[in-house]
N, C-alpha and C positions, 0 to 999 in steps of 0.2 A: 588626332584632330578630325572632327566631324564636319562635313560640309552638307548643307541643306540641299535637297533635291528640289528643283524648280520645275513645275509642270507647265508646259507651254501649250495652251489651248485646251478646249473642251474635248476634242477627239482623243488626245493623249490621256486625259483624265478618265474617259470612258474605257479606253483600252486597259488601263491599270485597274479600273473598277471591276471589269469583267473577270480579271484574274483572281479576285478575292473570293473568299467563301461567302455563302448566303448570309450568315450571321453578321459578318463584317460589312457586307453591302447594306443590310438593314440598318445597322448602327450608323453608317455614314449618311444614308438617306434621311434617317430620323434627325441627325444633327443638322443637315442642310435644310430640312423642312422647318425645324424649330427656329433656325436663324432667319430664314426668308419670311417667316410669318410675323416677325417682330414689328414691321411697319403696320400690319393689320391690327396687332395687339394695341399699339400706341393709338391708332385711330379709334378703335373701339373704346378704349379707356377715356379718350377725350370726348366721345359722343355719348357715353353712358350717363343717365340721370344721376345727379349727385345730391341726394338727400342726406345721407350719412357718409357717403364715400366708400362704403363697404363693397358695393357692387362693382365699382370701377377698379378697386384694388384687387378684386377676385378674378379679374379677367386675365387669362394667360393661355399658353399653348398646352393642350391636353394631349398626352400620349397614352393611348389605351393599348396596353400590352397583351390583353386577352383577346387577340383576334382569332377568328376561325379559319380564315383563308391565308395560307402562307405567303402569297404574293401581294397581299394588301398590308399597308402600314397605316392603321387608322390614327389620325391626328386631327385635332380641331382647335379652333380659337373660340374661346367662350368663357363664361364665368364658372369657376370651380370653387365650391365651398368645402367640399371634401371628396375624396376618392376612396371607395371601399377596397377591400383586399382582392375582390374578384374583378376590379377594374371599372365598376360603375361610378359615374360622376353624379354628384348631388349639386344641381344648380336650380333648385326648386323655385326660389323667388324670382330669379332672372327671367324665367319663361313667362311669368305673368306680366312683368314689366315690358318685355320685348313684344309679346303677342297681344297683350291687353286682356281684359276680361269682359264678359257681357253683363248686362243688368240681370239681377236675380229677383224673382218673385216667388211666393210660396207655390208649391206644386199642387197641394191639396186646396180646393176652394173653401173647405170648412176652416182650415187654418188661415187666419188673416195676417199672420206675422211670421217672419223668419227669426230663428233663435240663435244667438251668438254668445260666446263667453265674453264677459266684460273685462276691462283692464284690472279692476280690483278684485276679480274672482266672482263677481255676480253674473247675472244673465241679462242680456240686452235683447229687446225685441224690436224688429223693424218691419214695416209693411213691404218695403222693397229696398234693394241696395243698388247703387249706381256702379257700373263697371269702370274699370280703368281704361283709359285711352292707350292704344298701342304706341310704343316708342321703339321702333325697330333699329336700335343703335348698332347691332351686330351686322344686319343686312346692309346698312348704310356704310359701315366700315369696310365690308367686303367689296361693295360696289366701288368705293373710292380707292382702295389700295390693292385690289386683286392683281391688276396688271403689273404693278411694281413687285409684288411678291413672286409672281411667276417669272418675271424677267431676272430677278435676283437669285432664283433657285439654282440656275446653272453655275453662276459664279460661286455661290455658297457651297455647292457640291464639289466643285473643283478645289476650293480652299480646304474643305474637310478632307478630301482625298490626299491633298498635299501635306496637311498636318499629320494625317495617319501614317503616310509613307515615311515622313521625316522622323516620326516618333518610333517607328517599328523596324525600319530597314536602314542599312548604311550603304552609301555609294562606294562601289569598289573601283 
């Protein structure tokens, strides 16, 4: 008969946490960060512009495993359309929506038009293009839910340690 171990308080959780290996600690911190970032993800999805809905569906917690510093666990909340094998995130379109774009005019005075590929494969010329207005949905989501995420991190880390201990160790 197994009995679950109940961790009482954050200080006991940290004491157990310090006894674990570095890899176990990184795994538990990554789990706690992922769980505590969920309110921020929900807020960012609600605030993202919804033309097709693909941008808001792509928002999630990104864990970049190819970090250079062993004491840093790089994670972010943001749009992820794809992640390459070396850990780089492709969120190309979201940057333009979030930060906006500027108006464009031809650089060369002799050229009086900008040249773009058309929808049906032809070429479209324009004297200038209007930029997109910035829609900082990620910054707004961070401002709104950062305090809740930070406050939840301690409880999430404690519950991750408790789950880990109950899964891997038995009470004697």
